[in-house]
C-alpha positions as CSV (number, residue, x, y, z in Angstrom):
1,M,-71.9,-39.8,118.1
2,R,-69.1,-41.8,116.4
3,H,-65.4,-42.6,116.5
4,R,-64.0,-42.8,113.0
5,V,-61.0,-44.9,111.9
6,V,-59.0,-43.5,109.0
7,E,-58.4,-46.5,106.8
8,N,-61.3,-47.6,104.4
9,K,-63.6,-45.1,106.2
10,S,-64.6,-47.7,108.7
11,C,-66.3,-46.5,111.8
12,V,-67.7,-47.8,115.1
13,D,-71.0,-46.4,116.1
14,R,-71.1,-45.9,119.9
15,G,-74.8,-46.7,119.7
16,S,-74.3,-49.9,117.7
17,T,-74.8,-53.4,119.1
18,P,-72.1,-54.9,121.4
19,L,-71.6,-57.6,118.7
20,A,-70.4,-55.0,116.2
21,R,-68.0,-53.5,118.8
22,R,-66.7,-57.0,119.6
23,K,-66.0,-57.7,116.0
24,F,-64.1,-54.4,115.7
25,L,-62.0,-55.3,118.8
26,H,-61.4,-58.8,117.4
27,I,-59.8,-57.1,114.3
28,L,-57.6,-55.0,116.5
29,I,-56.6,-57.9,118.6
30,S,-55.8,-60.2,115.6
31,K,-53.9,-57.4,113.8
32,H,-53.1,-55.2,116.8
33,S,-50.0,-53.6,115.2
34,V,-52.0,-52.2,112.3
35,G,-55.1,-51.4,114.3
36,F,-53.3,-49.5,116.9
37,Q,-51.4,-47.6,114.2
38,R,-54.7,-46.5,112.7
39,I,-56.0,-45.1,116.0
40,K,-52.6,-43.6,116.7
41,N,-52.7,-41.7,113.4
42,T,-56.3,-40.7,114.0
43,L,-55.5,-39.1,117.4
44,L,-52.1,-37.6,116.6
45,M,-52.9,-36.2,113.2
46,G,-56.1,-34.5,114.2
47,T,-58.4,-36.6,111.9
48,D,-62.1,-36.5,112.5
49,Y,-62.6,-39.0,115.3
50,G,-65.7,-37.6,116.8
51,T,-66.1,-35.8,120.1
52,H,-65.6,-37.5,123.4
53,N,-67.7,-36.1,126.2
54,Q,-64.9,-35.5,128.7
55,R,-61.6,-33.7,128.9
56,P,-59.1,-34.4,126.2
57,S,-56.7,-35.9,128.8
58,A,-59.0,-38.9,129.0
59,F,-58.1,-40.0,125.4
60,P,-55.4,-42.5,124.8
61,V,-53.2,-39.8,123.3
62,K,-49.5,-39.6,122.6
63,D,-48.6,-38.7,126.2
64,G,-47.3,-42.1,127.3
65,L,-49.5,-44.7,125.6
66,F,-48.1,-44.7,122.1
67,K,-44.8,-43.2,123.1
68,Q,-44.1,-46.4,125.0
69,R,-45.0,-48.5,121.9
70,D,-42.6,-46.4,119.8
71,S,-39.9,-47.1,122.3
72,A,-40.7,-50.8,122.1
73,R,-40.2,-50.8,118.4
74,A,-37.0,-49.0,118.7
75,G,-35.7,-51.9,120.9
76,T,-35.1,-49.9,124.1
77,I,-37.1,-52.2,126.3
78,T,-37.3,-55.9,126.8
79,G,-39.7,-58.4,125.3
80,R,-41.6,-58.9,128.6
81,E,-42.2,-55.1,128.9
82,R,-43.3,-55.1,125.3
83,K,-46.1,-57.6,126.0
84,R,-47.1,-55.5,129.0
85,I,-47.4,-52.4,126.9
86,Q,-49.5,-54.2,124.3
87,R,-51.9,-55.2,127.1
88,V,-52.0,-51.5,128.3
89,D,-52.6,-50.4,124.7
90,L,-55.6,-52.8,124.4
91,V,-57.1,-51.4,127.5
92,G,-56.8,-48.0,126.0
93,V,-58.6,-49.1,122.9
94,V,-61.5,-50.5,124.9
95,R,-61.7,-47.3,126.9
96,F,-61.6,-45.4,123.6
97,L,-64.8,-47.1,122.5
98,M,-66.7,-46.3,125.8
99,M,-68.8,-43.2,126.5
100,R,-68.3,-41.2,129.6
101,F,-71.4,-39.8,131.4
102,L,-72.1,-37.6,134.3
103,V,-74.4,-39.1,136.9
104,L,-76.3,-36.8,139.2
105,F,-77.5,-38.8,142.3
106,R,-80.1,-37.8,144.8
107,G,-78.9,-36.7,148.3
108,T,-80.3,-39.8,150.1
109,F,-78.8,-43.3,150.8
110,Q,-75.3,-42.3,149.6
111,G,-73.9,-45.7,150.7
112,F,-76.3,-47.6,148.4
113,R,-75.4,-45.8,145.1
114,H,-72.5,-47.8,143.9
115,P,-74.0,-51.3,144.7
116,E,-77.3,-50.4,143.0
117,F,-75.6,-49.0,140.0
118,C,-73.3,-52.1,139.6
119,S,-76.4,-54.4,139.9
120,L,-78.2,-52.5,137.2
121,V,-75.1,-52.8,134.9
122,R,-75.3,-56.5,135.4
123,L,-79.0,-56.5,134.8
124,I,-78.7,-54.6,131.5
125,G,-75.5,-55.9,130.2
126,G,-75.1,-59.4,131.7
127,L,-72.4,-61.1,133.7
128,E,-69.6,-60.3,131.3
129,R,-70.4,-56.6,131.2
130,A,-70.6,-56.5,135.0
131,D,-67.1,-58.1,135.3
132,A,-65.7,-55.5,133.0
133,F,-67.4,-52.5,134.6
134,Q,-65.0,-50.1,136.2
135,G,-67.4,-48.5,138.7
136,L,-68.3,-45.0,139.6
137,Q,-65.7,-42.3,140.0
138,P,-66.5,-39.2,142.2
139,C,-66.1,-35.9,140.4
140,W,-64.9,-34.1,143.5
141,K,-61.4,-35.1,144.8
142,G,-60.6,-32.0,146.7
143,E,-60.4,-31.2,150.4
144,G,-63.3,-31.8,152.9
145,N,-64.3,-33.7,156.0
146,E,-65.8,-37.2,156.0
147,E,-69.3,-35.8,155.9
148,T,-68.6,-33.6,153.0
149,R,-67.1,-36.4,151.0
150,Q,-70.0,-38.8,151.7
151,H,-73.0,-36.5,151.2
152,G,-71.4,-34.2,148.7
153,D,-70.5,-36.9,146.1
154,V,-73.7,-36.6,144.2
155,F,-71.8,-36.0,140.9
156,Q,-70.1,-39.2,139.6
157,W,-68.4,-40.1,136.4
158,V,-69.2,-43.5,134.7
159,E,-68.1,-45.2,131.5
160,L,-70.8,-47.1,129.6
161,D,-71.2,-48.7,126.3
162,S,-73.9,-46.6,124.7
163,L,-76.7,-44.0,125.2
164,E,-79.2,-46.8,125.3
165,E,-77.4,-48.5,128.2
166,A,-77.3,-45.2,130.2
167,R,-81.0,-44.6,129.6
168,R,-82.0,-48.1,130.7
169,I,-79.9,-47.9,133.9
170,A,-81.3,-44.5,134.8
171,S,-84.9,-45.6,134.2
172,R,-84.5,-48.4,136.8
173,S,-82.4,-46.6,139.5
174,V,-84.3,-44.9,142.3
175,L,-81.2,-43.1,143.5
176,I,-80.3,-41.3,140.2
177,R,-81.8,-38.0,139.4
178,A,-80.5,-37.8,135.9
179,I,-77.7,-38.8,133.6
180,F,-75.9,-36.3,131.3
181,I,-73.5,-36.0,128.5
182,C,-71.1,-33.5,130.0
183,W,-70.0,-30.7,127.7
184,G,-67.6,-29.2,130.2
185,C,-66.7,-28.9,133.8
186,G,-64.5,-26.9,136.1
187,R,-64.0,-25.5,139.6
188,S,-65.5,-22.2,138.5
189,Y,-67.8,-20.8,135.8
190,Q,-64.9,-19.5,133.8
191,E,-63.0,-22.7,133.9
192,C,-66.1,-24.6,132.9
193,L,-66.8,-22.3,129.9
194,D,-63.1,-22.5,128.8
195,N,-63.4,-26.3,129.0
196,V,-66.5,-26.3,126.8
197,L,-64.9,-24.0,124.2
198,E,-61.7,-26.1,124.2
199,T,-63.3,-29.5,123.7
200,D,-65.9,-28.4,121.3
201,P,-68.6,-31.0,122.2
202,D,-71.0,-32.6,119.8
203,M,-74.2,-30.5,119.7
204,E,-75.5,-31.8,116.4
205,P,-79.2,-32.2,117.4
206,L,-79.4,-28.6,118.6
207,L,-77.5,-27.0,115.7
208,S,-80.3,-27.6,113.1
209,D,-83.3,-25.4,112.2
210,G,-85.8,-28.3,112.3
211,D,-88.3,-29.2,115.0
212,E,-85.7,-29.7,117.7
213,S,-86.3,-27.6,120.9
214,F,-84.5,-27.1,124.2
215,K,-84.6,-25.3,127.5
216,C,-82.0,-24.4,130.1
217,V,-82.2,-25.7,133.7
218,I,-80.2,-24.2,136.6
219,D,-79.6,-26.7,139.4
220,G,-77.5,-26.6,142.5
221,F,-76.8,-29.2,145.1
222,G,-77.0,-27.2,148.3
223,R,-78.4,-23.9,147.0
224,S,-81.6,-22.5,145.4
225,Y,-81.6,-19.6,142.9
226,S,-83.8,-16.6,142.3
227,Y,-85.0,-15.7,138.8
228,D,-82.3,-13.1,138.4
229,D,-79.6,-15.6,139.4
230,Q,-80.8,-18.1,136.9
231,I,-80.8,-15.4,134.1
232,S,-77.2,-14.3,135.0
233,K,-75.9,-17.9,134.9
234,M,-77.5,-18.6,131.6
235,T,-76.1,-15.3,130.2
236,F,-72.6,-16.4,131.2
237,F,-72.7,-19.3,128.8
238,T,-73.9,-17.2,125.9
239,P,-70.8,-18.1,123.8
240,V,-72.0,-21.7,123.9
241,L,-75.8,-21.2,123.8
242,S,-75.7,-18.7,121.0
243,K,-74.5,-21.5,118.6
244,L,-77.7,-23.4,119.1
245,K,-80.3,-23.0,116.4
246,A,-83.0,-25.1,117.9
247,K,-86.2,-23.5,119.3
248,V,-86.5,-22.5,122.9
249,R,-89.5,-24.3,124.5
250,L,-90.1,-24.2,128.2
251,K,-92.9,-26.8,128.2
252,K,-92.0,-30.3,127.1
253,P,-88.8,-29.5,125.2
254,A,-87.0,-32.2,123.2
255,H,-83.7,-31.5,125.0
256,E,-82.7,-30.0,128.4
257,I,-79.3,-28.3,128.9
258,W,-78.4,-28.2,132.6
259,I,-76.1,-25.8,134.3
260,M,-75.2,-27.5,137.6
261,E,-73.4,-26.3,140.7
262,D,-71.9,-28.3,143.5
263,V,-72.3,-26.0,146.5
264,F,-72.3,-28.5,149.3
265,P,-71.6,-26.6,152.6
266,S,-67.9,-26.7,153.5
267,K,-68.8,-27.0,157.2
268,G,-71.0,-30.1,156.7
269,H,-74.6,-31.1,156.0
270,R,-76.1,-29.5,159.1
271,H,-74.9,-25.9,158.3
272,I,-76.8,-23.5,156.0
273,P,-74.6,-22.7,153.0
274,D,-73.2,-19.2,152.7
275,R,-74.7,-17.3,149.7
276,S,-71.2,-15.9,148.9
277,E,-69.6,-19.3,149.0
278,Q,-68.1,-20.3,145.7
279,P,-69.2,-23.6,144.1
280,R,-66.8,-26.5,144.4
281,Q,-67.7,-27.7,140.8
282,V,-69.6,-26.3,137.8
283,F,-71.0,-28.6,135.0
284,L,-72.6,-27.9,131.7
285,G,-74.3,-30.9,130.1
286,L,-77.1,-32.3,128.0
287,K,-79.6,-34.5,129.9
288,I,-80.2,-37.8,128.2
289,A,-82.3,-39.6,130.9
290,D,-84.2,-39.1,134.1
291,G,-83.9,-41.4,137.0
292,G,-86.5,-43.8,138.3
293,H,-87.2,-41.9,141.5
294,H,-90.9,-41.8,140.6
295,Y,-91.2,-45.4,141.9
296,A,-90.8,-44.2,145.4
297,S,-93.5,-41.5,145.1
298,S,-95.9,-43.8,143.2
299,Y,-95.7,-46.7,145.7
300,T,-95.3,-44.6,148.9
301,L,-96.6,-46.1,152.1
302,K,-98.6,-42.9,152.8
303,R,-101.2,-43.9,150.3
304,R,-101.0,-47.7,150.6
305,K,-104.2,-49.5,151.7
306,Y,-102.6,-52.2,153.9
307,I,-99.5,-51.5,156.0
308,G,-98.1,-52.7,159.3
309,T,-95.5,-51.7,161.9
310,T,-92.7,-53.4,159.9
311,S,-93.7,-52.4,156.3
312,M,-90.6,-51.5,154.3
313,D,-90.1,-48.0,152.9
314,A,-91.0,-48.0,149.2
315,E,-87.6,-46.5,148.1
316,L,-85.6,-49.1,150.0
317,S,-87.9,-51.9,148.6
318,F,-87.0,-50.8,145.1
319,I,-83.3,-50.6,146.0
320,M,-83.5,-54.2,147.2
321,A,-85.2,-55.3,144.0
322,N,-82.5,-53.6,141.9
323,Q,-79.7,-55.1,143.9
324,A,-81.4,-58.5,143.5
325,V,-81.3,-58.0,139.7
326,V,-85.1,-58.6,139.4
327,K,-86.4,-58.6,135.9
328,P,-89.6,-59.6,134.1
329,G,-90.2,-63.3,134.6
330,S,-88.0,-63.7,137.7
331,V,-89.3,-65.9,140.5
332,V,-88.8,-63.9,143.8
333,M,-89.7,-65.0,147.3
334,D,-89.9,-63.2,150.7
335,P,-90.0,-65.7,153.6
336,F,-90.9,-62.9,156.0
337,V,-93.5,-61.3,153.8
338,G,-95.6,-59.4,156.4
339,T,-97.8,-56.9,154.5
340,G,-96.0,-57.6,151.2
341,S,-94.2,-54.3,151.0
342,I,-91.0,-55.8,149.6
343,I,-92.5,-58.1,147.0
344,I,-94.6,-55.3,145.6
345,S,-91.4,-53.7,144.3
346,A,-90.4,-57.0,142.6
347,A,-93.9,-57.4,141.1
348,A,-93.7,-53.8,139.8
349,F,-90.6,-54.9,137.8
350,G,-92.6,-57.8,136.3
351,A,-91.5,-60.7,138.6
352,E,-93.6,-63.6,139.8
353,V,-93.6,-63.3,143.6
354,I,-94.2,-65.7,146.5
355,G,-94.5,-64.8,150.1
356,S,-94.7,-66.7,153.5
357,D,-94.9,-65.7,157.1
358,I,-95.4,-67.3,160.5
359,D,-97.8,-64.6,161.7
360,M,-101.3,-65.6,160.9
361,N,-102.8,-62.3,161.9
362,V,-100.8,-60.3,159.4
363,L,-101.6,-62.7,156.6
364,R,-105.3,-62.6,157.3
365,G,-105.3,-58.8,157.2
366,K,-107.9,-56.6,158.9
367,E,-111.5,-55.8,157.9
368,D,-111.5,-55.8,154.0
369,R,-107.8,-55.2,153.6
370,D,-104.9,-57.7,153.2
371,I,-101.9,-58.2,151.0
372,R,-103.9,-58.7,147.9
373,S,-105.5,-55.3,148.4
374,N,-102.1,-53.6,147.8
375,F,-101.6,-55.5,144.6
376,S,-105.0,-54.5,143.4
377,Q,-104.3,-50.9,144.3
378,Y,-101.3,-50.8,141.9
379,N,-102.8,-53.1,139.2
380,L,-100.1,-55.7,139.8
381,N,-100.4,-59.4,139.2
382,F,-101.3,-61.3,142.4
383,P,-98.6,-63.3,144.2
384,A,-98.3,-66.9,143.0
385,G,-98.8,-67.9,146.6
386,I,-99.0,-66.5,150.2
387,I,-98.7,-69.2,152.8
388,R,-98.1,-69.5,156.5
389,C,-95.0,-71.5,157.3
390,D,-91.9,-71.6,159.4
391,L,-88.5,-71.0,157.8
392,L,-86.8,-73.2,160.5
393,K,-89.1,-76.1,159.4
394,S,-89.4,-75.2,155.8
395,P,-92.2,-77.0,153.8
396,W,-90.6,-76.0,150.5
397,R,-89.2,-78.8,148.3
398,D,-85.4,-78.9,148.4
399,G,-84.2,-77.3,145.2
400,S,-80.5,-78.3,145.5
401,V,-81.2,-81.4,143.5
402,S,-82.7,-79.6,140.5
403,G,-80.3,-76.7,140.6
404,G,-82.6,-74.2,142.3
405,W,-85.9,-72.6,141.4
406,L,-85.7,-69.1,142.8
407,D,-84.1,-66.2,141.0
408,A,-84.0,-64.0,144.1
409,I,-84.9,-63.9,147.8
410,L,-85.7,-60.5,149.3
411,C,-86.6,-60.2,153.0
412,D,-86.3,-58.2,156.2
413,P,-86.0,-60.8,159.1
414,P,-87.7,-59.8,162.4
415,Y,-85.2,-58.2,164.8
416,G,-87.1,-58.8,168.0
417,I,-88.2,-55.2,168.6
418,R,-91.5,-54.6,166.7
419,E,-91.8,-58.3,165.7
420,G,-90.0,-61.2,167.3
421,S,-88.2,-64.1,165.8
422,R,-90.5,-67.0,166.2
423,S,-90.8,-70.7,165.3
424,F,-93.5,-73.3,165.5
425,N,-93.7,-75.0,168.9
426,E,-93.5,-78.8,168.8
427,Y,-96.2,-80.7,170.6
428,E,-98.6,-83.5,170.0
429,V,-102.0,-82.7,168.4
430,P,-104.9,-85.1,168.5
431,E,-106.0,-86.5,165.2
432,E,-109.5,-85.1,165.4
433,L,-108.1,-81.5,165.9
434,K,-105.4,-81.5,163.2
435,A,-107.7,-80.3,160.3
436,G,-108.3,-76.8,161.6
437,H,-105.4,-76.6,164.0
438,I,-103.2,-73.4,164.0
439,P,-99.8,-74.2,165.6
440,Q,-98.5,-72.2,168.5
441,T,-95.2,-70.4,168.2
442,K,-92.3,-69.8,170.5
443,R,-89.5,-67.2,170.5
444,V,-86.1,-68.3,169.0
445,R,-82.8,-66.6,168.4
446,F,-82.3,-64.2,165.6
447,S,-79.1,-66.0,164.5
448,D,-81.1,-69.2,164.0
449,H,-83.3,-67.5,161.4
450,L,-80.2,-65.9,159.9
451,V,-78.3,-69.2,159.3
452,N,-81.4,-71.0,158.1
453,L,-82.0,-68.1,155.6
454,L,-78.6,-68.6,154.1
455,D,-79.1,-72.4,154.0
456,F,-82.5,-72.0,152.3
457,A,-81.0,-69.6,149.7
458,A,-78.1,-71.9,149.0
459,K,-80.4,-74.8,148.3
460,N,-83.2,-73.1,146.4
461,L,-81.5,-70.2,144.5
462,V,-80.4,-70.8,140.9
463,V,-76.7,-70.2,140.2
464,H,-76.0,-66.5,140.1
465,G,-79.3,-65.9,142.0
466,R,-79.2,-63.3,144.8
467,L,-80.2,-63.1,148.4
468,V,-80.8,-59.6,149.7
469,F,-81.8,-59.0,153.4
470,W,-81.3,-56.6,156.3
471,L,-79.0,-57.4,159.2
472,P,-79.6,-55.4,162.4
473,T,-76.4,-54.1,164.1
474,T,-75.1,-51.8,166.7
475,P,-72.1,-49.4,166.7
476,D,-70.1,-52.5,167.8
477,Y,-70.4,-54.0,164.4
478,S,-67.4,-55.6,162.7
479,D,-67.0,-57.5,159.5
480,E,-66.8,-60.7,161.4
481,D,-70.5,-60.4,162.1
482,V,-71.5,-61.0,158.5
483,P,-72.5,-64.7,158.0
484,T,-70.8,-66.7,155.3
485,H,-71.7,-69.8,153.3
486,A,-69.6,-72.1,151.2
487,C,-71.6,-71.5,148.0
488,M,-72.6,-67.8,148.6
489,K,-70.4,-64.8,148.1
490,L,-71.0,-61.3,149.6
491,V,-71.6,-58.8,146.8
492,S,-72.4,-55.6,148.8
493,N,-72.7,-54.4,152.4
494,C,-74.5,-51.1,152.8
495,E,-75.2,-49.4,156.2
496,Q,-78.2,-47.4,157.2
497,V,-77.9,-45.5,160.4
498,L,-81.3,-45.2,162.2
499,T,-80.4,-44.0,165.8
500,M,-77.3,-43.7,167.9
501,R,-77.8,-47.3,169.1
502,F,-79.6,-48.9,166.2
503,R,-78.5,-49.3,162.6
504,R,-78.9,-52.0,160.0
505,R,-77.0,-53.3,156.9
506,L,-78.4,-54.4,153.6
507,L,-76.4,-57.5,152.6
508,T,-76.4,-58.9,149.1
509,F,-75.2,-62.4,148.6
510,E,-74.9,-64.2,145.2
511,K,-74.9,-68.0,144.7
512,F,-71.9,-68.7,142.6
513,H,-71.9,-72.6,142.5
514,S,-73.9,-75.5,143.8
515,L,-73.0,-78.0,146.5
516,E,-74.2,-81.5,147.4
517,R,-76.7,-81.8,150.2
518,A,-74.2,-83.4,152.7
519,E,-71.8,-80.5,152.1
520,L,-74.6,-78.0,152.7
521,D,-75.6,-79.6,156.0
522,S,-72.0,-79.6,157.3
523,E,-71.7,-75.9,156.5
524,L,-75.0,-75.2,158.2
525,V,-73.8,-76.9,161.5
526,R,-70.6,-74.9,161.4
527,L,-72.4,-71.6,161.1
528,T,-75.2,-72.3,163.6
529,Y,-73.1,-73.6,166.5
530,G,-69.8,-71.8,165.8
531,E,-68.2,-69.3,168.2
532,R,-69.1,-66.4,166.0
533,S,-72.8,-66.6,166.7
534,T,-72.4,-65.7,170.4
535,K,-70.2,-62.6,169.8
536,S,-71.8,-60.8,166.9
537,A,-73.4,-57.4,167.2
538,H,-76.8,-58.8,166.3
539,T,-76.8,-61.2,169.2
540,N,-79.2,-60.0,172.0
541,F,-80.0,-57.1,169.7
542,A,-83.4,-56.4,171.1
543,A,-82.0,-56.5,174.7
544,T,-79.2,-54.1,173.8
545,V,-81.3,-51.6,172.0
546,L,-84.3,-51.6,174.3
547,R,-82.2,-52.1,177.4
548,Q,-84.4,-55.0,178.6
549,Q,-82.4,-57.9,180.0
550,H,-85.3,-60.3,179.9
551,R,-85.1,-60.2,176.1
552,R,-81.6,-61.8,176.2
553,E,-81.3,-65.0,174.0
554,E,-79.1,-67.1,176.3
555,T,-82.2,-68.7,177.9
556,L,-83.7,-69.8,174.6
557,E,-83.3,-73.4,173.5
558,L,-81.7,-74.3,170.2
559,P,-84.3,-75.3,167.6
560,R,-84.2,-78.7,166.1
561,R,-83.1,-78.7,162.5
562,K,-85.4,-80.5,160.0
């Protein structure tokens, strides 16, 4: 799939390296008047410029973009406006070199889709690519209630550099079903067919008589189809499918052509869709990659050897690892490791993991099962270390001097419901008993763990390292409840509603610069003893959810900072 430039038969391969595209853009920037004229002639004169996998209106065509430049040359606008138009033209050229894909998401965790996708763009393309990423764009922009807009936006547009980038992102994402090159779309089957015939998409792999093969898949979000329905829908696209010369193979074909319907119930998710209800959108596309939803089924808790009452769901664990930009060789830590359900996802992506917990019973395991049993079950490398320690009295060496040693911190702090927030109790132990002594613990406030978690992350994460953790909340939540730190910035805030009174938010922080130790300590004091800690939704969380007043935190003493 290529875009061709008229002069000297030079071309830019969309699947080429980013370096080649940057060199091409450098030519256009240094000689923008000539370069833009080349692309203008290419688009306006109908020269072979390849096929873009979207509607023709998405091209930087003559309607506005180059018409303004012609006006600038004619002297009808000022010099300042001329510079602005040049910048707009350059944005159009960059978009001209991008590929547009159709992303089909699963129907779960809709609020986590965009943060996970953006994190994977950064993982695959780096920081510069993440800064330039434009985000996902919902395909449906019509009418509907709030529930319809949230649950029904499983179809999203995205612009990426190449097919390889799209495949790598899809293989890591647990929320993506598949990514497609969209041949056509519309609000009805007829409109979709007309769009395909009008744009004439690139079907080169399927037009040859070689060993290529394909099959058609009928899929609908909100509806199932009988055999006769599937045949009728495939027959409708005969003007397109009849052009294909590749062999039809139902088992293990080389390509899959999907006919997709968006038939989300107009009355909401809890209503059964009417069979006579017309689809909101119809898509025809070529699947290029499957999503990574197999991670959730392969590592499900149902078949795991060692689990506990607070073991994290496998799907959410992999979402956390993706948002933390975990990659092979990363050093990842969970300071509330429990049964190791979160660090298993990081280890599955090739990271070196470390865990700690204050509960000695969960670290010891039961019978012949413990945390290492889960790693053996999935043939993963054992953790570099599992120790018992207290985050409030951290034994880890301060990493702020050396610039940090952790690439990511993933954790689910105890809320005080199934497991309480606890710290080591301070008391004198005789010398003869210290060798085998196991310290007692006492209950502490959740906000103390929260603040020390951010302080620990700020001191030990490398620059651009990420902290991903769950914050318990109630319906009284407000943005003021989110903790802040001088060298940590909030990247994403995703809500998961569990009950009418209980919900939690997955917060992702990124360390963007380092601070001196004195500055870190002063920031810690402000967060710990500020007014915000007594008014947030997570204060007295267990007492509010369980309606047990003896669980209130006002009677607990403040822990001593190390």
